[in-house]
SEVEXMAR-238364 format. One record per residue (C-alpha): residue number from 0; residue in three letters; x, y, z. Coordinates in steps of 0.02 Angstrom, whole numbers, always signed. Layout:
BEGIN
NODE	NUM	ALA	X	Y	Z
...
***
This chain:
BEGIN
NODE	0	MET	+791	-9296	-3669
NODE	1	ARG	+608	-9329	-3643
NODE	2	ARG	+633	-9351	-3453
NODE	3	ARG	+714	-9182	-3438
NODE	4	ARG	+572	-9093	-3524
NODE	5	CYS	+454	-9171	-3407
NODE	6	ASN	+550	-9114	-3254
NODE	7	GLN	+538	-8943	-3321
NODE	8	LEU	+350	-8948	-3354
NODE	9	VAL	+289	-9030	-3192
NODE	10	PRO	+302	-8916	-3040
NODE	11	SER	+378	-8982	-2879
NODE	12	ASP	+272	-9014	-2727
NODE	13	SER	+346	-8863	-2630
NODE	14	GLU	+300	-8749	-2764
NODE	15	THR	+125	-8818	-2765
NODE	16	GLU	+110	-8791	-2577
NODE	17	SER	+170	-8610	-2592
NODE	18	GLU	+46	-8573	-2730
NODE	19	SER	-89	-8645	-2614
NODE	20	GLU	-42	-8541	-2467
NODE	21	SER	-40	-8383	-2577
NODE	22	ASP	-208	-8432	-2637
NODE	23	ALA	-275	-8451	-2468
NODE	24	GLU	-204	-8284	-2410
NODE	25	THR	-285	-8199	-2560
NODE	26	GLU	-449	-8276	-2516
NODE	27	SER	-428	-8226	-2333
NODE	28	GLU	-388	-8046	-2388
NODE	29	SER	-541	-8046	-2500
NODE	30	GLU	-653	-8114	-2353
NODE	31	SER	-574	-7979	-2235
NODE	32	ASP	-616	-7841	-2369
NODE	33	THR	-789	-7905	-2389
NODE	34	GLU	-818	-7912	-2195
NODE	35	THR	-750	-7731	-2184
NODE	36	GLU	-861	-7670	-2319
NODE	37	SER	-1005	-7760	-2237
NODE	38	GLU	-970	-7687	-2069
NODE	39	SER	-948	-7517	-2143
NODE	40	GLU	-1117	-7535	-2239
NODE	41	SER	-1200	-7586	-2081
NODE	42	GLU	-1128	-7446	-1983
NODE	43	SER	-1185	-7324	-2114
NODE	44	ASP	-1360	-7401	-2115
NODE	45	ALA	-1362	-7386	-1931
NODE	46	GLU	-1308	-7200	-1933
NODE	47	THR	-1442	-7168	-2065
NODE	48	GLU	-1574	-7249	-1963
NODE	49	SER	-1520	-7151	-1811
NODE	50	GLU	-1527	-6986	-1911
NODE	51	SER	-1695	-7039	-1971
NODE	52	GLU	-1755	-7075	-1796
NODE	53	SER	-1687	-6909	-1734
NODE	54	ASP	-1773	-6810	-1872
NODE	55	ALA	-1932	-6904	-1827
NODE	56	ASP	-1905	-6856	-1640
NODE	57	THR	-1876	-6676	-1692
NODE	58	GLY	-2026	-6675	-1797
NODE	59	SER	-2129	-6754	-1662
NODE	60	GLU	-2066	-6623	-1539
NODE	61	SER	-2107	-6486	-1657
NODE	62	GLU	-2277	-6550	-1686
NODE	63	SER	-2295	-6569	-1502
NODE	64	ASP	-2237	-6390	-1477
NODE	65	ALA	-2360	-6333	-1605
NODE	66	ASP	-2506	-6431	-1527
NODE	67	THR	-2469	-6366	-1351
NODE	68	MET	-2449	-6200	-1282
NODE	69	ARG	-2432	-6116	-1107
NODE	70	CYS	-2571	-6019	-1023
NODE	71	ILE	-2513	-5841	-999
NODE	72	SER	-2593	-5835	-828
NODE	73	CYS	-2549	-5994	-741
NODE	74	LYS	-2416	-6057	-864
NODE	75	GLU	-2495	-6229	-880
NODE	76	GLU	-2494	-6319	-1056
NODE	77	TYR	-2651	-6316	-1157
NODE	78	ALA	-2695	-6353	-1337
NODE	79	ALA	-2659	-6226	-1469
NODE	80	ARG	-2840	-6212	-1521
NODE	81	ASN	-2875	-6137	-1357
NODE	82	ALA	-2756	-5995	-1380
NODE	83	GLY	-2739	-5858	-1242
NODE	84	THR	-2780	-5936	-1081
NODE	85	CYS	-2822	-6107	-1018
NODE	86	LYS	-3006	-6155	-981
NODE	87	GLU	-2989	-6133	-794
NODE	88	CYS	-2907	-5964	-804
NODE	89	SER	-3032	-5907	-937
NODE	90	GLU	-3168	-5951	-823
NODE	91	GLU	-3094	-5870	-671
NODE	92	ALA	-3062	-5706	-779
NODE	93	SER	-3243	-5712	-835
NODE	94	GLU	-3299	-5729	-652
NODE	95	THR	-3184	-5582	-596
NODE	96	GLU	-3251	-5475	-739
NODE	97	GLU	-3427	-5509	-680
NODE	98	GLU	-3388	-5471	-500
NODE	99	LEU	-3304	-5302	-549
NODE	100	LYS	-3462	-5259	-660
NODE	101	ARG	-3564	-5297	-506
NODE	102	GLU	-3452	-5199	-396
NODE	103	ILE	-3465	-5047	-521
NODE	104	GLU	-3655	-5052	-526
NODE	105	HIS	-3662	-5066	-335
NODE	106	LEU	-3543	-4907	-320
NODE	107	LYS	-3649	-4811	-446
NODE	108	ALA	-3808	-4858	-349
NODE	109	LYS	-3726	-4799	-189
NODE	110	LEU	-3669	-4641	-264
NODE	111	ALA	-3845	-4608	-329
NODE	112	PHE	-3917	-4637	-155
NODE	113	LEU	-3784	-4523	-74
NODE	114	ARG	-3794	-4389	-207
NODE	115	PHE	-3892	-4231	-156
NODE	116	TRP	-4001	-4148	-280
NODE	117	SER	-3969	-3960	-290
NODE	118	PRO	-4100	-3830	-251
NODE	119	LEU	-4030	-3745	-402
NODE	120	ASP	-4085	-3894	-511
NODE	121	LEU	-4244	-3826	-588
NODE	122	ALA	-4283	-4001	-664
NODE	123	HIS	-4307	-4071	-488
NODE	124	PRO	-4488	-4089	-418
NODE	125	GLY	-4433	-4002	-264
NODE	126	SER	-4357	-3852	-351
NODE	127	PRO	-4419	-3672	-316
NODE	128	THR	-4516	-3669	-477
NODE	129	SER	-4616	-3825	-424
NODE	130	PRO	-4758	-3831	-302
NODE	131	CYS	-4658	-3923	-178
NODE	132	PRO	-4542	-3816	-69
NODE	133	VAL	-4358	-3861	-45
NODE	134	PHE	-4350	-3777	+126
NODE	135	PRO	-4179	-3694	+113
NODE	136	ASP	-4121	-3636	+289
NODE	137	VAL	-3978	-3526	+224
NODE	138	VAL	-3936	-3412	+79
NODE	139	LEU	-3770	-3359	+10
NODE	140	VAL	-3741	-3190	-65
NODE	141	ALA	-3606	-3127	-184
NODE	142	SER	-3583	-2960	-92
NODE	143	ASP	-3461	-2893	-230
NODE	144	ASP	-3573	-2934	-370
NODE	145	ASP	-3612	-2786	-487
NODE	146	SER	-3794	-2845	-508
NODE	147	PRO	-3863	-2828	-327
NODE	148	ASP	-4039	-2857	-379
NODE	149	LEU	-4007	-3037	-423
NODE	150	PRO	-4077	-3163	-290
NODE	151	PRO	-3963	-3241	-170
NODE	152	VAL	-3909	-3433	-193
NODE	153	PRO	-4017	-3549	-80
NODE	154	ALA	-3941	-3695	+9
NODE	155	HIS	-3955	-3811	+164
NODE	156	LYS	-3847	-3793	+314
NODE	157	ALA	-3829	-3981	+328
NODE	158	VAL	-3755	-3990	+159
NODE	159	LEU	-3637	-3844	+181
NODE	160	VAL	-3575	-3916	+349
NODE	161	ASN	-3545	-4086	+276
NODE	162	ARG	-3452	-4023	+128
NODE	163	SER	-3342	-3886	+204
NODE	164	PRO	-3252	-3874	+374
NODE	165	VAL	-3257	-3685	+354
NODE	166	PHE	-3447	-3683	+342
NODE	167	LYS	-3455	-3811	+477
NODE	168	ALA	-3360	-3695	+603
NODE	169	MET	-3463	-3551	+547
NODE	170	LEU	-3638	-3628	+556
NODE	171	GLU	-3611	-3740	+709
NODE	172	ASN	-3560	-3593	+815
NODE	173	ASP	-3647	-3430	+868
NODE	174	THR	-3596	-3326	+726
NODE	175	GLU	-3684	-3192	+634
NODE	176	GLU	-3706	-3311	+485
NODE	177	SER	-3781	-3446	+586
NODE	178	ARG	-3905	-3325	+670
NODE	179	SER	-3958	-3234	+509
NODE	180	GLY	-3951	-3375	+393
NODE	181	THR	-3856	-3261	+262
NODE	182	ILE	-3683	-3296	+215
NODE	183	LYS	-3594	-3152	+118
NODE	184	ILE	-3452	-3200	+6
NODE	185	SER	-3342	-3069	-63
NODE	186	ASP	-3239	-3062	-222
NODE	187	VAL	-3346	-3186	-317
NODE	188	SER	-3478	-3173	-451
NODE	189	ARG	-3647	-3240	-427
NODE	190	ASP	-3621	-3363	-572
NODE	191	ALA	-3474	-3432	-487
NODE	192	LEU	-3554	-3441	-313
NODE	193	ARG	-3700	-3532	-401
NODE	194	ALA	-3584	-3654	-477
NODE	195	PHE	-3493	-3682	-313
NODE	196	VAL	-3648	-3721	-218
NODE	197	ASN	-3715	-3835	-354
NODE	198	TYR	-3548	-3932	-343
NODE	199	LEU	-3567	-3956	-159
NODE	200	TYR	-3731	-4050	-196
NODE	201	THR	-3684	-4141	-356
NODE	202	ALA	-3496	-4152	-368
NODE	203	GLU	-3513	-4081	-546
NODE	204	ALA	-3462	-3917	-628
NODE	205	GLY	-3459	-3849	-806
NODE	206	LEU	-3281	-3770	-821
NODE	207	ASP	-3196	-3646	-935
NODE	208	GLU	-3033	-3565	-887
NODE	209	GLN	-3112	-3413	-792
NODE	210	MET	-3234	-3523	-699
NODE	211	ALA	-3100	-3650	-655
NODE	212	CYS	-2991	-3504	-572
NODE	213	ASP	-3151	-3433	-483
NODE	214	LEU	-3200	-3604	-412
NODE	215	LEU	-3026	-3645	-366
NODE	216	VAL	-3018	-3487	-255
NODE	217	LEU	-3183	-3537	-172
NODE	218	ALA	-3125	-3715	-151
NODE	219	GLU	-2968	-3647	-68
NODE	220	LYS	-3061	-3524	+44
NODE	221	TYR	-3190	-3653	+105
NODE	222	GLN	-3066	-3798	+100
NODE	223	VAL	-3165	-3912	-25
NODE	224	LYS	-3013	-4013	-81
NODE	225	LEU	-3099	-4121	-207
NODE	226	LEU	-3160	-3960	-305
NODE	227	LYS	-2988	-3883	-291
NODE	228	GLY	-2907	-4035	-367
NODE	229	PHE	-3041	-4043	-501
NODE	230	CYS	-3000	-3862	-554
NODE	231	GLU	-2813	-3887	-550
NODE	232	LYS	-2826	-4036	-667
NODE	233	PHE	-2933	-3935	-785
NODE	234	LEU	-2797	-3794	-785
NODE	235	VAL	-2662	-3915	-817
NODE	236	SER	-2753	-3992	-962
NODE	237	ASN	-2778	-3820	-1038
NODE	238	LEU	-2597	-3760	-1002
NODE	239	ASN	-2503	-3686	-1151
NODE	240	TRP	-2362	-3566	-1178
NODE	241	ASP	-2473	-3414	-1191
NODE	242	ASN	-2554	-3436	-1019
NODE	243	SER	-2404	-3521	-929
NODE	244	LEU	-2347	-3369	-835
NODE	245	LEU	-2523	-3316	-784
NODE	246	THR	-2560	-3498	-720
NODE	247	TYR	-2396	-3505	-633
NODE	248	ALA	-2432	-3335	-544
NODE	249	PHE	-2612	-3391	-503
NODE	250	ALA	-2559	-3558	-435
NODE	251	HIS	-2429	-3488	-332
NODE	252	GLN	-2547	-3364	-250
NODE	253	HIS	-2679	-3504	-205
NODE	254	GLY	-2566	-3648	-169
NODE	255	ALA	-2610	-3754	-315
NODE	256	LYS	-2457	-3864	-325
NODE	257	LEU	-2513	-3972	-466
NODE	258	ALA	-2545	-3823	-583
NODE	259	LEU	-2384	-3735	-515
NODE	260	ASP	-2269	-3874	-557
NODE	261	ALA	-2342	-3899	-731
NODE	262	ALA	-2329	-3719	-778
NODE	263	LEU	-2154	-3702	-707
NODE	264	SER	-2100	-3853	-807
NODE	265	LEU	-2164	-3777	-957
NODE	266	ILE	-2083	-3610	-928
NODE	267	THR	-1913	-3679	-891
NODE	268	ASP	-1915	-3778	-1049
NODE	269	ASN	-1939	-3614	-1151
NODE	270	MET	-1827	-3494	-1057
NODE	271	ASP	-1762	-3419	-1220
NODE	272	LYS	-1935	-3353	-1259
NODE	273	LEU	-1974	-3295	-1079
NODE	274	THR	-1911	-3123	-1073
NODE	275	LYS	-2008	-3077	-1238
NODE	276	LYS	-2178	-3099	-1154
NODE	277	GLU	-2274	-2949	-1089
NODE	278	GLU	-2327	-3046	-948
NODE	279	TYR	-2144	-3075	-894
NODE	280	ILE	-2116	-2884	-891
NODE	281	GLU	-2274	-2864	-783
NODE	282	LEU	-2219	-2999	-662
NODE	283	VAL	-2045	-2922	-640
NODE	284	GLU	-2140	-2759	-591
NODE	285	THR	-2274	-2835	-481
NODE	286	ASP	-2186	-2991	-402
NODE	287	ALA	-2007	-3005	-436
NODE	288	ARG	-1995	-3151	-310
NODE	289	LEU	-2083	-3266	-430
NODE	290	VAL	-1959	-3218	-569
NODE	291	VAL	-1818	-3263	-453
NODE	292	GLU	-1895	-3429	-415
NODE	293	ILE	-1919	-3471	-605
NODE	294	TYR	-1732	-3440	-631
NODE	295	GLU	-1689	-3543	-480
NODE	296	ALA	-1791	-3685	-550
NODE	297	TYR	-1712	-3666	-725
NODE	298	LEU	-1531	-3671	-651
NODE	299	SER	-1574	-3818	-545
NODE	300	LYS	-1641	-3910	-702
NODE	301	GLN	-1484	-3871	-797
NODE	302	VAL	-1367	-3935	-655
NODE	303	ASN	-1468	-4099	-647
NODE	304	THR	-1456	-4115	-837
NODE	305	LEU	-1265	-4097	-832
NODE	306	MET	-1245	-4218	-695
NODE	307	LYS	-1348	-4357	-781
NODE	308	SER	-1246	-4331	-941
***
């Protein structure tokens, strides 16, 4: 009886070996799991380090971008504290600015040297009111002026010839004006003639709407292009609906294209109000051709607008 119980309690060698193998497998699996977890943790740590390095690089790039900028002139990089342009471009710009200032001063000096003083300028020491004579060798007379007792406008042939090709042809040839030294100009007031002669000396004129028209007529007649352009710009700057038709008719008569185009554009933009103007009725009676041209321009503008749309 005792021996049988012992047999039951003591395991056999084969069972012991099987248990040992099972324990070994368990230990192996445990080690494998440990290694897997270790590798996973290592990979995770590596990724974290990589992300940290990436963030550091990004931050470094951002700091680098913030610290450096590009010159708006030469596109070279420079420090952010030197905003605007780099040192070389800034110095070059300063030199260019100084050169331009010197050039402007030079041109002003040259203009002052070339500019004639006018015999009409009473402040000049050589004016007729001073002891020093101005020696004018020609006078201009406004023949249709209502005040014939007013004195003529003195001038110098050299200046008139230099400023106007019409005066040049008149005074350099054997004409009545060159022999007598008197130039009669019709359809002009003495004030306008005086302003005209003063402009030939000084390239300056005080304008209002009437004076601009008077001087434009004289500038066209004597081919003083600079004065004509000056008067046209003044008329355009003072253009409005009330004077648009009169300006258009005047510009058309005297070949003032700048004023003509500006007035015509204003008229065609307000065609619904055109027929209500008194000037329109007068224009129909005096020069219907201009009215036709206005309507042709208006229809042409409408066609162009439809084609663009």
